[in-house]
MIBA-877347 format. One line per field, with one value per residue (C-alpha): residue number from 1; residue in three letters; y, x, z. Coordinates in Angstrom, 2 decimals. Example, Ala and Ser with C-alpha at 12.3 -4.5 7.8 and 13.67 -1.06 7.14 Angstrom:
2
i	[1	2];
aa	[ALA	SER];
y	[-4.50	-1.06];
x	[12.30	13.67];
z	[7.80	7.14];
***
This chain:
469
i	[1	2	3	4	5	6	7	8	9	10	11	12	13	14	15	16	17	18	19	20	21	22	23	24	25	26	27	28	29	30	31	32	33	34	35	36	37	38	39	40	41	42	43	44	45	46	47	48	49	50	51	52	53	54	55	56	57	58	59	60	61	62	63	64	65	66	67	68	69	70	71	72	73	74	75	76	77	78	79	80	81	82	83	84	85	86	87	88	89	90	91	92	93	94	95	96	97	98	99	100	101	102	103	104	105	106	107	108	109	110	111	112	113	114	115	116	117	118	119	120	121	122	123	124	125	126	127	128	129	130	131	132	133	134	135	136	137	138	139	140	141	142	143	144	145	146	147	148	149	150	151	152	153	154	155	156	157	158	159	160	161	162	163	164	165	166	167	168	169	170	171	172	173	174	175	176	177	178	179	180	181	182	183	184	185	186	187	188	189	190	191	192	193	194	195	196	197	198	199	200	201	202	203	204	205	206	207	208	209	210	211	212	213	214	215	216	217	218	219	220	221	222	223	224	225	226	227	228	229	230	231	232	233	234	235	236	237	238	239	240	241	242	243	244	245	246	247	248	249	250	251	252	253	254	255	256	257	258	259	260	261	262	263	264	265	266	267	268	269	270	271	272	273	274	275	276	277	278	279	280	281	282	283	284	285	286	287	288	289	290	291	292	293	294	295	296	297	298	299	300	301	302	303	304	305	306	307	308	309	310	311	312	313	314	315	316	317	318	319	320	321	322	323	324	325	326	327	328	329	330	331	332	333	334	335	336	337	338	339	340	341	342	343	344	345	346	347	348	349	350	351	352	353	354	355	356	357	358	359	360	361	362	363	364	365	366	367	368	369	370	371	372	373	374	375	376	377	378	379	380	381	382	383	384	385	386	387	388	389	390	391	392	393	394	395	396	397	398	399	400	401	402	403	404	405	406	407	408	409	410	411	412	413	414	415	416	417	418	419	420	421	422	423	424	425	426	427	428	429	430	431	432	433	434	435	436	437	438	439	440	441	442	443	444	445	446	447	448	449	450	451	452	453	454	455	456	457	458	459	460	461	462	463	464	465	466	467	468	469];
aa	[MET	LEU	THR	VAL	ALA	TYR	LEU	ALA	ASN	GLN	PHE	PRO	SER	PRO	VAL	GLU	PRO	TYR	VAL	ALA	GLU	GLU	ILE	GLU	GLU	LEU	HIS	ASN	ARG	GLY	ILE	ARG	VAL	ILE	ALA	GLY	SER	VAL	ARG	THR	VAL	LYS	SER	ASP	ALA	TRP	ARG	GLY	PRO	ARG	ILE	VAL	LEU	ARG	PRO	ILE	THR	PRO	LEU	LEU	LEU	PHE	ARG	ALA	LEU	GLY	LEU	CYS	LEU	TRP	ARG	TRP	ARG	ARG	ILE	SER	PRO	VAL	ILE	ALA	ARG	VAL	LEU	PHE	CYS	GLY	SER	GLU	GLY	PRO	ILE	ARG	ARG	ILE	LYS	ALA	LEU	ILE	HIS	THR	LEU	LEU	GLY	ALA	CYS	TYR	ALA	VAL	LYS	LEU	ARG	ASN	GLN	ARG	ARG	VAL	ASP	HIS	ILE	HIS	ALA	HIS	HIS	GLY	PHE	CYS	GLY	SER	TRP	ILE	ALA	MET	VAL	ALA	ALA	ARG	ILE	LEU	GLY	ALA	GLY	PHE	SER	MET	THR	LEU	HIS	GLY	SER	ASP	LEU	LEU	LEU	ARG	GLY	ASP	TYR	LEU	ASP	VAL	LYS	LEU	ALA	ASP	CYS	ARG	PHE	CYS	LEU	THR	VAL	SER	GLU	TYR	ASN	ARG	GLN	TYR	VAL	LEU	GLU	ASN	TYR	PRO	ASN	VAL	ASP	PRO	GLY	LYS	ILE	ILE	VAL	SER	ARG	LEU	GLY	VAL	ASP	ALA	HIS	GLU	ARG	CYS	ASN	ASP	PHE	LEU	PRO	ARG	GLN	LYS	ASN	ASP	ALA	GLY	LYS	LEU	SER	LEU	LEU	ALA	VAL	GLY	ARG	LEU	HIS	LYS	VAL	LYS	ASP	HIS	ALA	PHE	LEU	VAL	ARG	ALA	CYS	ALA	GLN	LEU	LYS	GLU	HIS	GLY	VAL	HIS	PHE	GLU	CYS	SER	ILE	ALA	GLY	ASP	GLY	PRO	GLU	ARG	ARG	LYS	LEU	HIS	ALA	LEU	ILE	ARG	LYS	PHE	SER	LEU	ASP	GLU	SER	VAL	ALA	LEU	LEU	GLY	HIS	ILE	SER	ARG	ASP	GLN	MET	ASP	SER	LEU	TYR	ASP	ARG	ALA	ASP	LEU	ILE	VAL	LEU	THR	SER	ARG	SER	GLU	GLY	ILE	PRO	LEU	VAL	LEU	MET	GLU	ALA	MET	ALA	ARG	GLY	LYS	ILE	VAL	LEU	ALA	PRO	ALA	ILE	THR	GLY	ILE	PRO	GLU	LEU	VAL	GLN	ASN	ARG	LYS	THR	GLY	PHE	LEU	TYR	GLU	ALA	GLY	SER	MET	GLU	ASP	PHE	LEU	ARG	ARG	LEU	PHE	LEU	VAL	ASN	SER	LEU	LEU	HIS	ASN	LYS	ILE	GLN	PRO	LYS	ALA	ALA	GLU	ILE	PRO	ASP	PRO	PRO	PRO	TYR	ARG	PHE	SER	ARG	THR	ALA	ARG	GLN	LEU	ASP	TRP	ILE	ARG	HIS	ALA	ALA	THR	VAL	GLN	VAL	HIS	HIS	ASN	PHE	ASN	ARG	LYS	THR	ASN	LEU	LYS	SER	PHE	GLY	ASP	LEU	PHE	ILE	ALA	ARG	ILE	ALA	MET	ARG	ILE	GLU	ASN	LEU	HIS	GLU	ASN	PRO	VAL	LEU	GLN	GLN	VAL	GLN	LEU	PRO	LEU	GLN	ARG	ASN	ARG	SER	VAL	PRO	VAL	ARG	VAL	ASN	GLY	THR	ASP	ALA	LEU	ALA	GLY	ALA	ARG	SER	SER	PRO	VAL	LEU	HIS	GLY	GLY	SER	ALA	GLY];
y	[-5.93	-7.29	-4.47	-4.76	-2.60	-2.19	-1.24	0.04	2.05	4.43	4.51	5.56	4.86	5.01	2.09	-0.10	-0.24	-3.66	-2.23	-0.03	-2.98	-5.29	-2.83	-2.12	-6.27	-6.53	-3.45	-4.72	-7.93	-6.08	-5.67	-2.28	-1.63	1.16	1.83	3.10	4.59	4.77	7.82	11.00	10.84	13.97	12.41	12.57	9.77	7.49	8.80	6.01	6.04	6.47	6.67	8.41	7.37	10.30	12.89	11.83	14.62	14.86	14.12	10.83	9.77	10.11	8.30	5.68	5.40	4.74	2.27	0.21	0.23	-0.78	-3.59	-4.36	-8.15	-8.39	-6.47	-7.32	-10.81	-8.64	-5.92	-8.95	-10.56	-6.89	-6.07	-9.51	-12.36	-12.46	-10.98	-7.93	-4.86	-2.27	0.15	-2.22	-2.73	0.69	1.00	-1.72	-0.18	2.95	1.07	-0.70	2.73	3.55	0.36	1.56	5.09	3.10	1.33	4.48	5.69	2.72	2.45	5.69	3.80	1.04	-2.51	-3.58	-7.48	-8.01	-5.87	-6.75	-5.21	-5.43	-5.80	-6.94	-3.77	-1.66	-1.41	-4.96	-4.84	-1.93	-3.80	-6.73	-4.28	-2.58	-6.33	-7.57	-4.52	-4.52	-8.22	-8.35	-10.90	-10.00	-10.94	-9.87	-9.87	-10.71	-9.66	-9.97	-7.54	-7.45	-10.98	-11.45	-8.44	-6.70	-9.58	-7.75	-9.69	-11.91	-14.88	-13.09	-11.72	-15.25	-16.55	-13.92	-13.79	-15.48	-16.22	-14.84	-14.27	-14.34	-13.63	-16.77	-20.16	-19.21	-16.76	-19.76	-22.13	-19.69	-18.67	-22.48	-23.39	-20.70	-20.34	-23.96	-23.64	-21.81	-23.68	-24.46	-24.34	-20.36	-19.62	-19.32	-18.13	-15.26	-14.19	-10.48	-9.61	-7.44	-6.87	-9.36	-7.44	-8.77	-8.94	-11.53	-14.15	-13.15	-13.90	-10.96	-10.05	-8.48	-4.73	-3.70	-1.29	1.98	2.22	-1.31	0.28	-1.85	-0.15	-1.13	0.04	-0.15	0.80	1.03	3.17	4.35	2.43	0.31	-2.64	-2.02	-1.60	0.63	0.92	-2.37	-1.60	1.70	0.04	-2.53	-0.13	1.19	-2.07	-2.34	1.36	-0.55	-3.21	-1.03	-1.77	0.82	1.10	3.40	3.27	4.50	4.25	5.56	6.52	8.21	7.64	8.52	7.05	9.63	11.58	8.89	7.32	10.79	11.10	7.40	8.29	11.13	9.14	6.99	9.39	7.80	11.06	10.46	6.72	6.44	8.79	8.74	9.78	10.32	9.31	8.87	8.02	4.99	6.54	7.54	3.75	2.60	4.46	3.82	-0.10	-0.06	1.70	-0.83	-4.16	-5.26	-4.26	-5.13	-6.00	-5.96	-5.54	-7.61	-8.58	-9.05	-10.56	-11.04	-7.77	-6.05	-4.71	-7.92	-9.12	-5.82	-5.91	-9.63	-8.91	-6.23	-8.97	-7.61	-9.44	-9.12	-10.17	-10.49	-12.28	-15.76	-15.05	-15.47	-15.70	-14.06	-17.87	-18.68	-15.98	-15.80	-19.21	-19.15	-18.77	-19.69	-16.71	-14.27	-14.46	-15.06	-14.35	-15.28	-12.66	-10.31	-11.69	-8.66	-11.51	-13.40	-10.42	-9.09	-12.55	-11.88	-8.59	-9.70	-12.45	-10.53	-7.94	-10.35	-12.08	-8.59	-7.14	-10.63	-9.48	-11.81	-11.66	-11.17	-14.13	-13.71	-13.55	-17.18	-19.11	-22.90	-24.55	-28.72	-30.32	-30.59	-27.19	-25.39	-22.20	-21.25	-18.09	-16.48	-13.24	-15.76	-17.66	-13.96	-13.99	-17.10	-16.13	-13.11	-15.28	-17.51	-14.54	-13.19	-16.55	-17.03	-13.79	-14.45	-17.71	-17.17	-13.57	-12.19	-9.53	-10.27	-13.91	-13.74	-10.55	-12.91	-16.01	-13.30	-12.34	-15.81	-16.73	-13.68	-13.70	-17.53	-17.06	-14.15	-15.45	-18.80	-16.75	-14.23	-17.29	-19.04	-15.58	-14.84	-17.89	-19.34	-20.01	-23.40	-24.61	-23.77	-26.75	-28.91	-27.52	-27.14	-30.49	-30.34	-26.92	-27.93	-30.84	-28.60	-27.29	-24.78	-25.51	-22.28	-21.61	-20.03	-18.58	-21.78	-24.24	-25.90	-24.28	-25.00	-22.03	-23.97	-24.84	-24.73	-21.89	-19.71	-20.23	-16.99	-15.95	-17.70	-15.85	-13.94	-14.01	-12.46	-10.78];
x	[29.80	26.67	24.56	20.65	18.04	14.82	11.89	8.47	5.58	5.96	8.73	8.91	5.10	3.76	1.36	4.14	7.03	7.94	9.57	12.15	12.13	13.61	15.65	17.46	17.85	19.76	21.87	22.79	23.89	26.39	24.76	24.67	20.69	19.46	15.85	13.72	10.37	8.04	6.31	7.42	7.54	7.62	9.11	12.70	12.74	14.90	18.66	19.86	20.54	17.19	16.00	12.72	11.53	9.08	9.18	10.85	12.97	13.13	16.76	16.34	13.56	15.95	18.52	16.18	14.95	18.75	19.04	15.73	17.48	20.82	19.29	16.71	17.10	16.63	13.50	11.81	10.34	8.11	7.11	6.42	4.30	2.26	1.50	0.79	-0.21	-2.57	-6.08	-5.40	-7.29	-5.88	-5.47	-3.56	-1.23	-0.83	0.26	2.39	4.42	4.37	5.73	8.39	9.80	9.72	11.65	14.33	14.35	15.00	17.88	19.50	19.13	20.72	23.40	24.94	25.46	27.79	27.08	24.04	23.48	19.77	16.48	13.67	9.94	7.79	4.09	3.29	1.54	3.33	6.41	7.36	7.20	9.45	11.88	11.76	12.49	15.51	16.86	16.90	18.37	21.15	21.79	20.37	18.56	14.87	12.35	9.15	6.73	3.36	0.66	-3.20	-4.74	-1.52	-2.20	-5.66	-7.44	-4.97	-2.50	-1.52	0.91	1.76	2.55	5.35	6.64	6.59	8.00	11.18	11.74	14.49	12.11	9.10	8.06	4.37	2.88	0.84	0.12	-3.13	-1.24	1.48	-1.31	-3.15	-0.29	0.36	-3.35	-3.43	-0.20	0.63	4.01	5.73	8.59	7.20	10.64	10.50	7.36	8.47	5.99	7.69	5.33	5.56	5.30	5.16	6.83	6.08	5.52	7.12	3.71	2.59	4.16	1.78	-1.87	-3.97	-6.66	-9.64	-9.82	-13.45	-14.99	-16.66	-20.43	-20.93	-20.36	-18.99	-15.51	-15.06	-11.90	-11.31	-7.85	-6.80	-6.87	-10.32	-10.35	-13.19	-11.31	-11.23	-15.09	-15.64	-19.24	-20.00	-18.73	-20.90	-23.75	-23.45	-23.06	-26.50	-27.78	-26.45	-28.12	-31.42	-30.94	-30.26	-26.63	-24.65	-21.34	-19.00	-16.98	-13.57	-12.07	-8.65	-7.17	-7.44	-7.77	-10.47	-13.40	-13.57	-16.26	-18.79	-18.34	-19.32	-22.13	-23.29	-22.45	-24.78	-27.33	-27.70	-27.69	-24.45	-22.69	-22.31	-21.34	-18.79	-15.83	-13.42	-10.07	-8.10	-4.55	-3.17	0.32	2.06	2.68	-0.88	-2.16	-1.48	-3.96	-6.96	-5.84	-5.66	-9.61	-10.80	-13.02	-13.02	-10.47	-12.73	-11.78	-14.10	-11.64	-12.89	-9.18	-6.26	-2.64	-2.67	-3.17	-0.40	-3.46	-4.45	-0.89	-0.76	-4.04	-3.65	0.24	-1.58	-4.13	-7.25	-9.97	-10.18	-12.99	-12.41	-13.55	-12.42	-10.87	-7.16	-4.62	-6.49	-7.21	-3.70	-3.49	-6.91	-8.19	-11.92	-12.87	-9.55	-7.09	-9.93	-13.46	-14.13	-17.21	-18.37	-17.03	-19.91	-22.48	-24.08	-26.00	-22.67	-20.82	-23.62	-23.88	-20.01	-20.49	-23.50	-22.01	-18.65	-20.62	-22.75	-19.27	-17.93	-20.82	-22.55	-25.60	-28.25	-27.87	-30.96	-32.39	-31.44	-27.71	-27.76	-24.79	-25.14	-22.52	-22.49	-20.22	-17.28	-16.79	-19.82	-18.30	-18.12	-20.18	-18.30	-16.07	-13.44	-13.30	-12.48	-9.43	-8.10	-8.38	-6.55	-4.03	-3.82	-3.67	-0.66	1.12	0.00	1.86	4.99	5.55	4.36	4.44	7.12	8.62	12.41	12.43	10.57	13.00	15.85	14.43	13.81	17.60	18.89	16.53	17.41	21.09	21.01	19.09	20.75	24.18	23.61	22.95	26.39	28.33	27.33	27.92	31.55	33.44	35.87	34.18	36.72	35.17	31.84	32.05	32.91	30.77	27.43	26.29	26.99	25.43	22.02	21.63	22.99	20.59	21.59	18.67	17.69	14.92	11.81	9.38	10.25	10.28	12.93	13.31	15.87	18.10	19.26	16.06	16.14	16.63	14.02	12.06	12.79	10.46	11.26	13.30	14.81	16.46	16.13	19.55];
z	[-6.71	-7.69	-9.04	-9.01	-10.24	-8.29	-9.76	-8.28	-9.90	-7.37	-4.67	-2.13	-1.06	2.46	1.19	-0.11	2.63	1.77	-1.16	0.80	3.14	0.37	-0.83	2.31	2.80	-0.35	0.30	4.21	1.69	0.05	-3.11	-4.62	-5.45	-7.62	-6.66	-9.52	-9.59	-12.85	-11.58	-10.05	-6.34	-3.97	-1.07	-0.65	1.93	0.18	0.58	-1.64	-5.27	-7.52	-10.83	-11.53	-15.24	-15.50	-16.89	-20.20	-22.05	-25.74	-25.41	-23.59	-25.64	-28.52	-27.02	-26.00	-29.81	-30.85	-28.34	-29.57	-33.13	-31.82	-29.70	-32.25	-32.15	-28.67	-28.20	-31.76	-30.10	-27.67	-30.02	-32.40	-29.89	-29.28	-32.64	-34.14	-31.29	-28.31	-27.70	-26.03	-27.74	-29.98	-26.43	-24.50	-27.55	-28.37	-24.01	-24.51	-27.45	-24.90	-22.18	-24.60	-25.32	-21.78	-21.12	-23.25	-21.89	-18.38	-19.97	-21.12	-17.52	-16.35	-18.51	-16.88	-13.98	-13.46	-15.16	-13.76	-13.47	-12.61	-12.66	-10.34	-10.83	-7.99	-9.09	-12.70	-13.75	-16.29	-14.22	-15.06	-18.64	-18.37	-16.74	-18.84	-21.94	-20.07	-19.08	-22.73	-24.03	-21.28	-21.62	-17.61	-15.81	-15.28	-12.17	-10.33	-7.66	-8.05	-5.32	-6.28	-8.64	-11.14	-11.36	-11.05	-12.36	-14.68	-15.75	-19.11	-21.15	-18.07	-20.58	-21.79	-18.68	-17.01	-20.13	-19.94	-15.95	-14.33	-11.43	-10.43	-6.43	-5.79	-1.99	-1.60	-2.72	-4.15	-6.47	-7.30	-8.18	-10.27	-12.45	-12.63	-13.88	-16.19	-17.67	-18.45	-19.79	-17.29	-15.49	-11.73	-10.38	-10.96	-9.09	-5.41	-2.80	-0.92	1.83	3.28	6.93	9.99	13.01	15.55	18.55	21.89	23.49	20.14	22.85	25.93	26.32	25.61	27.63	25.78	25.69	26.67	24.62	25.84	26.57	24.34	21.52	18.29	16.81	13.42	11.37	7.80	6.41	2.96	-0.08	-1.25	-4.61	-6.19	-5.80	-2.05	-2.05	1.02	-0.48	0.74	4.10	4.31	3.22	6.10	8.25	7.34	8.13	11.42	12.00	10.68	13.52	16.31	17.09	18.48	16.82	14.83	11.74	10.81	7.42	7.00	3.94	1.07	-2.68	-5.58	-4.02	-1.56	-2.71	-3.65	-0.11	1.38	-0.79	0.15	4.03	3.64	1.85	4.77	7.38	8.69	9.24	13.11	12.98	9.94	9.48	6.35	8.03	4.93	5.16	8.67	9.33	10.19	13.86	14.49	13.24	16.86	18.45	15.97	16.44	20.21	19.95	17.60	18.42	15.01	11.79	8.74	5.12	2.10	-0.75	-4.06	-4.87	-2.67	-2.15	1.65	3.06	5.31	7.23	8.40	9.46	11.46	13.11	14.19	15.62	17.67	18.83	17.12	15.75	11.97	9.45	5.81	2.76	1.89	-1.34	-3.13	-0.09	2.96	4.02	4.45	7.07	8.45	9.43	9.95	13.60	14.71	14.00	12.84	10.42	7.11	5.17	1.83	-0.79	-1.84	0.70	2.77	4.59	5.77	6.52	8.63	10.48	11.29	12.70	14.74	16.08	16.99	18.53	20.81	22.01	22.71	24.72	25.80	23.45	21.89	18.02	15.75	14.37	11.20	12.11	13.79	12.22	12.18	13.81	13.21	15.46	15.84	14.70	17.48	18.28	22.11	22.19	24.92	24.87	26.26	23.00	21.30	23.59	22.09	18.83	19.53	20.72	17.90	15.45	16.96	17.27	13.68	12.50	14.51	13.05	9.69	8.59	10.39	8.62	9.84	9.19	5.87	4.53	5.28	3.49	0.33	0.48	0.39	-2.42	-4.45	-4.00	-4.87	-7.96	-9.56	-8.48	-10.42	-13.36	-12.65	-12.42	-15.38	-17.66	-16.10	-16.06	-18.44	-21.69	-22.06	-18.81	-19.39	-22.33	-19.41	-16.71	-18.09	-17.93	-14.31	-13.74	-15.15	-12.65	-9.73	-7.38	-3.99	-1.30	0.28	2.81	1.41	4.43	6.10	3.27	1.07	-2.54	-5.32	-6.08	-9.11	-10.71	-14.44	-16.44	-17.57	-21.13	-23.32	-26.32	-29.36	-31.65	-28.96	-25.73	-22.34	-22.82];
***
C-alpha cells in the first residue's frame, strides 16, 4: 500500500478544513496517509494515524542527531545552503538549522511507521522545510502546497524547497506566475494550480432574489483570524467614516487572534461600540445565520491566496467586497460576481460601500463616492443588478471552485505524480536501463481543476552535491 505522510503546521485546524479534506480524499483512494502536525493540538477530531512533532523529548532529540550523522551526505547540501549561501539574516539561519533538526525528529517518528513513500507539506512555512529534510533522510519524495503569505510575505528558503520538491501545488494562477518570475530556475512543469473549493449548494443553480435588510440598515460581515495581515483595523476605520457620513450600519467581525485587544481599543476610540462587534471564534454550524443576516461580506487583507470565506459567501449568493490582490480577481470579477477595490485605498473602499448601500436601499450616494463607469461598462444602479451579481457569484463557485470537483482533481494529480516516481524506484534495474529513455518522454494526462496537465513532467532538479533522497 502506498504510504504518504501529510504535514501541516497545525492539524486539525478549524480554519484550515481543506487539509483534512485532502487527506480524506487520498485515504478514500486507498492510500495510507499519516497526518502530521508541527504544533501540539488539543483537538481529537481526527481519528486516523497522526504524528505530532512537538514537544521534543531528549530521547527523540538524541535519536535525531544520530540519524543526521548517519544520513549526513543527504542533508549536508541544505545545511551548507543555510550556513554559507543566500542573503538571509542570522536569525533566519538559526531557525533553519533548528527546523533541520526538527526534520530529523520527524524522520525518526516516521521510521516507526511502515515505509513512507512520499511526504507532502501544506503551506510553505517551517513545516515545509521540516518535511523536506525528513524526505531527504528517508529517501522519500517531497512536495508542498503554497497559498499566499507563505509565498508572498514569508518565502524563507523557498528557492531550496522549490528545487527539492517533486511537484508544488498552488491555489492560484497568480501564485504560479509569481513563482516562475521570481524563481526562473524552477521547472515550470512541476508548479501546478490546484484550486480549493467549497460545497456548491443546490440553490447555486437557482436565481437568488435579494434578501431585504430590516430598517434599511447596511449589514457588514468580516470573517477571518484577527491578525495584522487581515487588517481588520482598516475595516474599523472605514466604519468610522460610514458613521461620519450618516450611514445606518452594523458590522460584525467573526474570528479571534492576537489583534483583538488593539481592535477593541480602536472601536472605543471611534465610539463604534454599538455598531461594530467582535464576535470571537464562531463555529461553522453558526456561520449560516451570520451569512444570512449580512448584506455584504467584506475582506480587507493585505495578502491572500484565494480565501475560502469569499467562496463560501458567494456560494450562498452573498455580495462580496475584496481587495484586487493576488489570486482574488480569479474568483471575484469586479461588478460581475462581486466588487473589488484598490488595496489600501480607503477612498475606493468607501466608494464601493456607498454604491452597494445605495443599490440595496435605493439611496443617493454622497457625491464623493460616485464611480465613473465609461461605456460599455456603465453599471445599472438598481437593486435588480445586485441580484444578477448574486446569481453570477453562485455560478462561478459551482463551476470553478466546487469542493468535490477540485478534490477529485487534486487526488488525480497527486496519485499520478507520486506513482510515477514509485514506479521508477521499484522496477527491475536491468529493465530500467532499457525503459529510462522512454520514461523521460512519457507523460500521463490528468485533469487539474478542469485543465489538462502532464503527470509525467520532467523530474525536479535537486541541489548541487545532494539528492532528494
